[in-house]
PyMOL commands that place a pseudoatom at each C-alpha (Angstrom):
pseudoatom trace, name=CA, resn=MET, resi=1, chain=A, elem=C, hetatm=0, pos=[-55.808, 50.322, -56.535]
pseudoatom trace, name=CA, resn=ALA, resi=2, chain=A, elem=C, hetatm=0, pos=[-58.016, 49.137, -53.718]
pseudoatom trace, name=CA, resn=ARG, resi=3, chain=A, elem=C, hetatm=0, pos=[-57.516, 50.452, -50.201]
pseudoatom trace, name=CA, resn=HIS, resi=4, chain=A, elem=C, hetatm=0, pos=[-59.249, 48.723, -47.322]
pseudoatom trace, name=CA, resn=VAL, resi=5, chain=A, elem=C, hetatm=0, pos=[-58.922, 47.939, -43.621]
pseudoatom trace, name=CA, resn=LEU, resi=6, chain=A, elem=C, hetatm=0, pos=[-57.161, 44.661, -42.867]
pseudoatom trace, name=CA, resn=SER, resi=7, chain=A, elem=C, hetatm=0, pos=[-59.512, 41.859, -41.910]
pseudoatom trace, name=CA, resn=LYS, resi=8, chain=A, elem=C, hetatm=0, pos=[-59.021, 40.308, -38.461]
pseudoatom trace, name=CA, resn=ARG, resi=9, chain=A, elem=C, hetatm=0, pos=[-57.349, 37.277, -40.040]
pseudoatom trace, name=CA, resn=ASP, resi=10, chain=A, elem=C, hetatm=0, pos=[-55.034, 39.400, -42.206]
pseudoatom trace, name=CA, resn=LEU, resi=11, chain=A, elem=C, hetatm=0, pos=[-54.245, 41.638, -39.233]
pseudoatom trace, name=CA, resn=LYS, resi=12, chain=A, elem=C, hetatm=0, pos=[-53.161, 38.622, -37.146]
pseudoatom trace, name=CA, resn=SER, resi=13, chain=A, elem=C, hetatm=0, pos=[-50.916, 37.448, -39.979]
pseudoatom trace, name=CA, resn=PHE, resi=14, chain=A, elem=C, hetatm=0, pos=[-49.465, 40.956, -40.424]
pseudoatom trace, name=CA, resn=GLU, resi=15, chain=A, elem=C, hetatm=0, pos=[-48.891, 41.263, -36.665]
pseudoatom trace, name=CA, resn=ALA, resi=16, chain=A, elem=C, hetatm=0, pos=[-47.092, 37.900, -36.541]
pseudoatom trace, name=CA, resn=ARG, resi=17, chain=A, elem=C, hetatm=0, pos=[-44.779, 38.877, -39.389]
pseudoatom trace, name=CA, resn=MET, resi=18, chain=A, elem=C, hetatm=0, pos=[-43.981, 42.243, -37.802]
pseudoatom trace, name=CA, resn=LYS, resi=19, chain=A, elem=C, hetatm=0, pos=[-43.262, 40.512, -34.484]
pseudoatom trace, name=CA, resn=GLU, resi=20, chain=A, elem=C, hetatm=0, pos=[-40.680, 38.351, -36.290]
pseudoatom trace, name=CA, resn=TYR, resi=21, chain=A, elem=C, hetatm=0, pos=[-38.836, 41.597, -37.053]
pseudoatom trace, name=CA, resn=GLY, resi=22, chain=A, elem=C, hetatm=0, pos=[-39.294, 42.861, -33.495]
pseudoatom trace, name=CA, resn=LEU, resi=23, chain=A, elem=C, hetatm=0, pos=[-41.374, 45.748, -34.833]
pseudoatom trace, name=CA, resn=TRP, resi=24, chain=A, elem=C, hetatm=0, pos=[-44.817, 45.219, -33.345]
pseudoatom trace, name=CA, resn=ALA, resi=25, chain=A, elem=C, hetatm=0, pos=[-45.499, 48.059, -30.925]
pseudoatom trace, name=CA, resn=GLU, resi=26, chain=A, elem=C, hetatm=0, pos=[-48.325, 48.874, -28.563]
pseudoatom trace, name=CA, resn=PHE, resi=27, chain=A, elem=C, hetatm=0, pos=[-49.370, 51.888, -30.629]
pseudoatom trace, name=CA, resn=LEU, resi=28, chain=A, elem=C, hetatm=0, pos=[-50.148, 49.502, -33.513]
pseudoatom trace, name=CA, resn=GLU, resi=29, chain=A, elem=C, hetatm=0, pos=[-52.553, 47.503, -31.313]
pseudoatom trace, name=CA, resn=ASN, resi=30, chain=A, elem=C, hetatm=0, pos=[-55.129, 50.275, -31.363]
pseudoatom trace, name=CA, resn=SER, resi=31, chain=A, elem=C, hetatm=0, pos=[-54.412, 51.558, -34.855]
pseudoatom trace, name=CA, resn=ARG, resi=32, chain=A, elem=C, hetatm=0, pos=[-56.575, 51.093, -37.903]
pseudoatom trace, name=CA, resn=ILE, resi=33, chain=A, elem=C, hetatm=0, pos=[-54.214, 49.380, -40.337]
pseudoatom trace, name=CA, resn=GLU, resi=34, chain=A, elem=C, hetatm=0, pos=[-55.162, 49.615, -43.967]
pseudoatom trace, name=CA, resn=VAL, resi=35, chain=A, elem=C, hetatm=0, pos=[-53.692, 48.016, -47.038]
pseudoatom trace, name=CA, resn=ASP, resi=36, chain=A, elem=C, hetatm=0, pos=[-53.454, 49.724, -50.406]
pseudoatom trace, name=CA, resn=GLU, resi=37, chain=A, elem=C, hetatm=0, pos=[-53.278, 46.913, -52.937]
pseudoatom trace, name=CA, resn=ARG, resi=38, chain=A, elem=C, hetatm=0, pos=[-51.466, 47.885, -56.085]
pseudoatom trace, name=CA, resn=LYS, resi=39, chain=A, elem=C, hetatm=0, pos=[-50.597, 45.902, -59.184]
pseudoatom trace, name=CA, resn=ASP, resi=40, chain=A, elem=C, hetatm=0, pos=[-47.209, 44.709, -57.930]
pseudoatom trace, name=CA, resn=ARG, resi=41, chain=A, elem=C, hetatm=0, pos=[-47.246, 45.422, -54.191]
pseudoatom trace, name=CA, resn=LYS, resi=42, chain=A, elem=C, hetatm=0, pos=[-49.236, 46.035, -51.044]
pseudoatom trace, name=CA, resn=CYS, resi=43, chain=A, elem=C, hetatm=0, pos=[-48.676, 49.146, -48.943]
pseudoatom trace, name=CA, resn=TYR, resi=44, chain=A, elem=C, hetatm=0, pos=[-49.690, 48.959, -45.291]
pseudoatom trace, name=CA, resn=LEU, resi=45, chain=A, elem=C, hetatm=0, pos=[-50.669, 52.250, -43.695]
pseudoatom trace, name=CA, resn=VAL, resi=46, chain=A, elem=C, hetatm=0, pos=[-51.835, 53.803, -40.460]
pseudoatom trace, name=CA, resn=GLY, resi=47, chain=A, elem=C, hetatm=0, pos=[-53.646, 56.921, -41.629]
pseudoatom trace, name=CA, resn=THR, resi=48, chain=A, elem=C, hetatm=0, pos=[-51.316, 58.455, -44.191]
pseudoatom trace, name=CA, resn=VAL, resi=49, chain=A, elem=C, hetatm=0, pos=[-48.141, 56.923, -42.752]
pseudoatom trace, name=CA, resn=ILE, resi=50, chain=A, elem=C, hetatm=0, pos=[-46.738, 53.913, -44.591]
pseudoatom trace, name=CA, resn=ILE, resi=51, chain=A, elem=C, hetatm=0, pos=[-45.630, 51.290, -42.073]
pseudoatom trace, name=CA, resn=SER, resi=52, chain=A, elem=C, hetatm=0, pos=[-44.527, 48.597, -44.493]
pseudoatom trace, name=CA, resn=VAL, resi=53, chain=A, elem=C, hetatm=0, pos=[-44.611, 47.456, -48.079]
pseudoatom trace, name=CA, resn=GLU, resi=54, chain=A, elem=C, hetatm=0, pos=[-44.892, 43.973, -49.490]
pseudoatom trace, name=CA, resn=LYS, resi=55, chain=A, elem=C, hetatm=0, pos=[-43.694, 43.026, -52.927]
pseudoatom trace, name=CA, resn=ASP, resi=56, chain=A, elem=C, hetatm=0, pos=[-41.815, 39.744, -52.816]
pseudoatom trace, name=CA, resn=GLU, resi=57, chain=A, elem=C, hetatm=0, pos=[-41.575, 39.996, -49.032]
pseudoatom trace, name=CA, resn=LEU, resi=58, chain=A, elem=C, hetatm=0, pos=[-42.715, 42.281, -46.226]
pseudoatom trace, name=CA, resn=ILE, resi=59, chain=A, elem=C, hetatm=0, pos=[-40.360, 45.232, -45.728]
pseudoatom trace, name=CA, resn=PRO, resi=60, chain=A, elem=C, hetatm=0, pos=[-40.936, 47.587, -42.777]
pseudoatom trace, name=CA, resn=SER, resi=61, chain=A, elem=C, hetatm=0, pos=[-40.837, 51.299, -43.552]
pseudoatom trace, name=CA, resn=ILE, resi=62, chain=A, elem=C, hetatm=0, pos=[-38.131, 53.588, -42.196]
pseudoatom trace, name=CA, resn=GLU, resi=63, chain=A, elem=C, hetatm=0, pos=[-40.868, 55.556, -40.374]
pseudoatom trace, name=CA, resn=LEU, resi=64, chain=A, elem=C, hetatm=0, pos=[-41.977, 52.442, -38.485]
pseudoatom trace, name=CA, resn=VAL, resi=65, chain=A, elem=C, hetatm=0, pos=[-38.408, 51.395, -37.691]
pseudoatom trace, name=CA, resn=ASN, resi=66, chain=A, elem=C, hetatm=0, pos=[-37.661, 54.872, -36.296]
pseudoatom trace, name=CA, resn=ALA, resi=67, chain=A, elem=C, hetatm=0, pos=[-40.883, 54.797, -34.245]
pseudoatom trace, name=CA, resn=VAL, resi=68, chain=A, elem=C, hetatm=0, pos=[-40.160, 51.382, -32.705]
pseudoatom trace, name=CA, resn=LYS, resi=69, chain=A, elem=C, hetatm=0, pos=[-36.333, 51.649, -32.503]
pseudoatom trace, name=CA, resn=PRO, resi=70, chain=A, elem=C, hetatm=0, pos=[-35.407, 47.949, -32.565]
pseudoatom trace, name=CA, resn=GLN, resi=71, chain=A, elem=C, hetatm=0, pos=[-32.421, 46.830, -30.513]
pseudoatom trace, name=CA, resn=GLN, resi=72, chain=A, elem=C, hetatm=0, pos=[-31.682, 43.652, -32.457]
pseudoatom trace, name=CA, resn=LYS, resi=73, chain=A, elem=C, hetatm=0, pos=[-30.847, 43.029, -36.105]
pseudoatom trace, name=CA, resn=VAL, resi=74, chain=A, elem=C, hetatm=0, pos=[-29.155, 46.448, -36.278]
pseudoatom trace, name=CA, resn=LEU, resi=75, chain=A, elem=C, hetatm=0, pos=[-26.042, 47.537, -38.133]
pseudoatom trace, name=CA, resn=GLU, resi=76, chain=A, elem=C, hetatm=0, pos=[-24.717, 50.940, -37.099]
pseudoatom trace, name=CA, resn=VAL, resi=77, chain=A, elem=C, hetatm=0, pos=[-22.721, 52.754, -39.769]
pseudoatom trace, name=CA, resn=ASP, resi=78, chain=A, elem=C, hetatm=0, pos=[-20.162, 55.527, -39.764]
pseudoatom trace, name=CA, resn=ASP, resi=79, chain=A, elem=C, hetatm=0, pos=[-20.802, 58.866, -41.481]
pseudoatom trace, name=CA, resn=GLY, resi=80, chain=A, elem=C, hetatm=0, pos=[-18.937, 57.870, -44.650]
pseudoatom trace, name=CA, resn=ALA, resi=81, chain=A, elem=C, hetatm=0, pos=[-21.026, 54.742, -45.143]
pseudoatom trace, name=CA, resn=ALA, resi=82, chain=A, elem=C, hetatm=0, pos=[-24.292, 56.521, -44.258]
pseudoatom trace, name=CA, resn=VAL, resi=83, chain=A, elem=C, hetatm=0, pos=[-23.955, 58.814, -47.277]
pseudoatom trace, name=CA, resn=HIS, resi=84, chain=A, elem=C, hetatm=0, pos=[-23.694, 55.832, -49.618]
pseudoatom trace, name=CA, resn=VAL, resi=85, chain=A, elem=C, hetatm=0, pos=[-26.396, 53.789, -47.875]
pseudoatom trace, name=CA, resn=LEU, resi=86, chain=A, elem=C, hetatm=0, pos=[-28.836, 56.688, -48.333]
pseudoatom trace, name=CA, resn=LYS, resi=87, chain=A, elem=C, hetatm=0, pos=[-28.182, 56.447, -52.069]
pseudoatom trace, name=CA, resn=GLY, resi=88, chain=A, elem=C, hetatm=0, pos=[-29.054, 52.733, -52.000]
pseudoatom trace, name=CA, resn=ALA, resi=89, chain=A, elem=C, hetatm=0, pos=[-25.493, 51.445, -52.266]
pseudoatom trace, name=CA, resn=LYS, resi=90, chain=A, elem=C, hetatm=0, pos=[-24.364, 48.160, -50.753]
pseudoatom trace, name=CA, resn=LEU, resi=91, chain=A, elem=C, hetatm=0, pos=[-23.125, 48.447, -47.182]
pseudoatom trace, name=CA, resn=PHE, resi=92, chain=A, elem=C, hetatm=0, pos=[-19.541, 47.283, -46.897]
pseudoatom trace, name=CA, resn=ILE, resi=93, chain=A, elem=C, hetatm=0, pos=[-18.271, 45.912, -43.597]
pseudoatom trace, name=CA, resn=LYS, resi=94, chain=A, elem=C, hetatm=0, pos=[-15.612, 48.635, -43.352]
pseudoatom trace, name=CA, resn=GLY, resi=95, chain=A, elem=C, hetatm=0, pos=[-18.428, 51.183, -42.852]
pseudoatom trace, name=CA, resn=VAL, resi=96, chain=A, elem=C, hetatm=0, pos=[-20.056, 49.235, -40.008]
pseudoatom trace, name=CA, resn=SER, resi=97, chain=A, elem=C, hetatm=0, pos=[-19.223, 50.515, -36.534]
pseudoatom trace, name=CA, resn=HIS, resi=98, chain=A, elem=C, hetatm=0, pos=[-21.479, 48.190, -34.503]
pseudoatom trace, name=CA, resn=ILE, resi=99, chain=A, elem=C, hetatm=0, pos=[-23.247, 44.872, -35.076]
pseudoatom trace, name=CA, resn=SER, resi=100, chain=A, elem=C, hetatm=0, pos=[-26.131, 43.913, -32.774]
pseudoatom trace, name=CA, resn=GLU, resi=101, chain=A, elem=C, hetatm=0, pos=[-27.446, 40.451, -31.974]
pseudoatom trace, name=CA, resn=GLY, resi=102, chain=A, elem=C, hetatm=0, pos=[-29.963, 38.544, -34.036]
pseudoatom trace, name=CA, resn=ILE, resi=103, chain=A, elem=C, hetatm=0, pos=[-28.546, 39.116, -37.515]
pseudoatom trace, name=CA, resn=GLU, resi=104, chain=A, elem=C, hetatm=0, pos=[-29.088, 36.216, -39.899]
pseudoatom trace, name=CA, resn=ALA, resi=105, chain=A, elem=C, hetatm=0, pos=[-27.825, 35.841, -43.461]
pseudoatom trace, name=CA, resn=GLY, resi=106, chain=A, elem=C, hetatm=0, pos=[-30.481, 36.700, -46.021]
pseudoatom trace, name=CA, resn=LYS, resi=107, chain=A, elem=C, hetatm=0, pos=[-32.783, 38.293, -43.427]
pseudoatom trace, name=CA, resn=ILE, resi=108, chain=A, elem=C, hetatm=0, pos=[-33.874, 41.870, -42.777]
pseudoatom trace, name=CA, resn=VAL, resi=109, chain=A, elem=C, hetatm=0, pos=[-31.498, 44.192, -40.903]
pseudoatom trace, name=CA, resn=PHE, resi=110, chain=A, elem=C, hetatm=0, pos=[-31.999, 47.764, -39.790]
pseudoatom trace, name=CA, resn=ILE, resi=111, chain=A, elem=C, hetatm=0, pos=[-29.314, 50.301, -40.639]
pseudoatom trace, name=CA, resn=LYS, resi=112, chain=A, elem=C, hetatm=0, pos=[-28.790, 53.290, -38.366]
pseudoatom trace, name=CA, resn=ASP, resi=113, chain=A, elem=C, hetatm=0, pos=[-26.363, 56.177, -38.411]
pseudoatom trace, name=CA, resn=LYS, resi=114, chain=A, elem=C, hetatm=0, pos=[-24.093, 57.339, -35.575]
pseudoatom trace, name=CA, resn=SER, resi=115, chain=A, elem=C, hetatm=0, pos=[-26.817, 59.625, -34.184]
pseudoatom trace, name=CA, resn=GLY, resi=116, chain=A, elem=C, hetatm=0, pos=[-29.126, 56.617, -33.724]
pseudoatom trace, name=CA, resn=LYS, resi=117, chain=A, elem=C, hetatm=0, pos=[-31.495, 57.461, -36.568]
pseudoatom trace, name=CA, resn=PHE, resi=118, chain=A, elem=C, hetatm=0, pos=[-32.513, 54.535, -38.749]
pseudoatom trace, name=CA, resn=ILE, resi=119, chain=A, elem=C, hetatm=0, pos=[-31.760, 55.322, -42.386]
pseudoatom trace, name=CA, resn=ALA, resi=120, chain=A, elem=C, hetatm=0, pos=[-32.345, 52.053, -44.239]
pseudoatom trace, name=CA, resn=VAL, resi=121, chain=A, elem=C, hetatm=0, pos=[-33.654, 48.522, -44.224]
pseudoatom trace, name=CA, resn=GLY, resi=122, chain=A, elem=C, hetatm=0, pos=[-31.415, 45.942, -45.828]
pseudoatom trace, name=CA, resn=LYS, resi=123, chain=A, elem=C, hetatm=0, pos=[-30.769, 42.261, -46.171]
pseudoatom trace, name=CA, resn=ALA, resi=124, chain=A, elem=C, hetatm=0, pos=[-27.760, 40.834, -44.309]
pseudoatom trace, name=CA, resn=SER, resi=125, chain=A, elem=C, hetatm=0, pos=[-25.149, 39.061, -46.400]
pseudoatom trace, name=CA, resn=GLU, resi=126, chain=A, elem=C, hetatm=0, pos=[-23.974, 36.867, -43.499]
pseudoatom trace, name=CA, resn=ASN, resi=127, chain=A, elem=C, hetatm=0, pos=[-24.850, 35.957, -39.917]
pseudoatom trace, name=CA, resn=GLY, resi=128, chain=A, elem=C, hetatm=0, pos=[-23.795, 38.476, -37.295]
pseudoatom trace, name=CA, resn=ASP, resi=129, chain=A, elem=C, hetatm=0, pos=[-20.900, 36.376, -36.004]
pseudoatom trace, name=CA, resn=VAL, resi=130, chain=A, elem=C, hetatm=0, pos=[-19.483, 36.083, -39.528]
pseudoatom trace, name=CA, resn=LEU, resi=131, chain=A, elem=C, hetatm=0, pos=[-19.935, 39.820, -40.122]
pseudoatom trace, name=CA, resn=SER, resi=132, chain=A, elem=C, hetatm=0, pos=[-18.038, 40.510, -36.882]
pseudoatom trace, name=CA, resn=SER, resi=133, chain=A, elem=C, hetatm=0, pos=[-15.037, 38.575, -38.129]
pseudoatom trace, name=CA, resn=MET, resi=134, chain=A, elem=C, hetatm=0, pos=[-15.003, 39.992, -41.677]
pseudoatom trace, name=CA, resn=GLU, resi=135, chain=A, elem=C, hetatm=0, pos=[-12.369, 42.514, -42.679]
pseudoatom trace, name=CA, resn=SER, resi=136, chain=A, elem=C, hetatm=0, pos=[-13.777, 43.275, -46.115]
pseudoatom trace, name=CA, resn=GLY, resi=137, chain=A, elem=C, hetatm=0, pos=[-16.824, 42.555, -48.206]
pseudoatom trace, name=CA, resn=VAL, resi=138, chain=A, elem=C, hetatm=0, pos=[-20.525, 43.353, -48.318]
pseudoatom trace, name=CA, resn=ALA, resi=139, chain=A, elem=C, hetatm=0, pos=[-22.413, 43.406, -45.019]
pseudoatom trace, name=CA, resn=ALA, resi=140, chain=A, elem=C, hetatm=0, pos=[-25.879, 44.174, -46.412]
pseudoatom trace, name=CA, resn=ILE, resi=141, chain=A, elem=C, hetatm=0, pos=[-27.814, 44.994, -49.558]
pseudoatom trace, name=CA, resn=MET, resi=142, chain=A, elem=C, hetatm=0, pos=[-30.232, 47.914, -49.247]
pseudoatom trace, name=CA, resn=MET, resi=143, chain=A, elem=C, hetatm=0, pos=[-33.925, 47.242, -49.791]
pseudoatom trace, name=CA, resn=LEU, resi=144, chain=A, elem=C, hetatm=0, pos=[-35.357, 50.568, -48.667]
pseudoatom trace, name=CA, resn=THR, resi=145, chain=A, elem=C, hetatm=0, pos=[-33.697, 53.848, -47.755]
pseudoatom trace, name=CA, resn=MET, resi=146, chain=A, elem=C, hetatm=0, pos=[-34.860, 56.968, -45.961]
pseudoatom trace, name=CA, resn=GLY, resi=147, chain=A, elem=C, hetatm=0, pos=[-36.319, 59.517, -48.301]
pseudoatom trace, name=CA, resn=THR, resi=148, chain=A, elem=C, hetatm=0, pos=[-37.730, 57.033, -50.803]
pseudoatom trace, name=CA, resn=ASP, resi=149, chain=A, elem=C, hetatm=0, pos=[-41.419, 56.214, -51.126]
pseudoatom trace, name=CA, resn=PRO, resi=150, chain=A, elem=C, hetatm=0, pos=[-41.636, 52.480, -50.430]
pseudoatom trace, name=CA, resn=CYS, resi=151, chain=A, elem=C, hetatm=0, pos=[-44.900, 52.207, -52.335]
pseudoatom trace, name=CA, resn=THR, resi=152, chain=A, elem=C, hetatm=0, pos=[-43.322, 53.406, -55.568]
pseudoatom trace, name=CA, resn=ALA, resi=153, chain=A, elem=C, hetatm=0, pos=[-39.637, 52.504, -55.100]
for i in range(1, 153): cmd.bond("trace and resi %d" % i, "trace and resi %d" % (i + 1))
show_as sticks, trace
zoom trace
């Protein structure tokens, strides 16, 4: 394991990828972002707080999503679905109470509960307009859930 500060070039690349998710925030501008390179993944940190993990792709941490509170690419779930999402289960459309703009099939979505707290990061099964018209089926597959360590999950 090698932990080091991101180079200027790597930081620009990281920033661009986080901006694609709508998760680059002013507080990150002045933060010292480090990467902990492990055998099968990279963990990006600010101090001791994990802000994202990269294995096959870059996945923002729940802590970062809750700090930034994105308004797009969000699926809000009811209490019944939240319990299952927290266990890593697929999110079925019947448990979705609101679908925001910007959702694309196969891309990252942010899952929040009724109280507005983000509880998971998933991958959308369909575009937002298709999800809105679905009556049954899978809305998203969970990639990371609250309470799990993204650097070991």
